[in-house]
C-alpha positions, -999 to 999 in steps of 0.1 A, spaced: -630 -715 -578 -632 -733 -544 -621 -767 -557 -593 -750 -576 -578 -736 -545 -578 -768 -526 -565 -786 -554 -535 -763 -558 -530 -766 -519 -530 -801 -520 -506 -805 -553 -481 -786 -533 -485 -807 -500 -495 -777 -480 -518 -776 -450 -547 -754 -447 -529 -738 -418 -497 -730 -439 -518 -711 -466 -538 -693 -439 -506 -679 -423 -494 -668 -456 -527 -650 -459 -525 -636 -425 -556 -653 -413 -570 -682 -393 -571 -719 -405 -607 -719 -400 -614 -686 -420 -594 -701 -449 -612 -734 -446 -643 -714 -453 -629 -702 -486 -621 -738 -497 -656 -750 -492 -672 -718 -506 -689 -710 -470 -672 -675 -475 -665 -656 -506 -629 -648 -511 -620 -612 -509 -601 -598 -537 -568 -590 -518 -568 -627 -507 -576 -638 -545 -546 -618 -557 -523 -633 -529 -532 -667 -537 -527 -663 -574 -493 -650 -566 -484 -675 -541 -493 -703 -565 -480 -684 -596 -513 -687 -614 -537 -660 -628 -568 -647 -609 -585 -660 -641 -574 -695 -636 -587 -693 -598 -619 -679 -609 -623 -706 -637 -623 -682 -664 -596 -704 -682 -579 -739 -679 -544 -726 -682 -529 -728 -650 -494 -713 -658 -495 -678 -651 -472 -670 -682 -481 -697 -706 -457 -702 -735 
């Protein structure tokens, strides 16, 4: 899961600071999500999924289908 949120951020050329701001938290706190040092709260997981347009299942590694609404 942690690699996926980092990859999604990097693929969109976003900084940790930009994503942290969207989550209304510090860059340091967000960085700990990407490294797996801290677990991601459900509310932040939902915000990340909506922000990136993917499913929570994708973020959790339950599916490899990135598109939230596959055709």
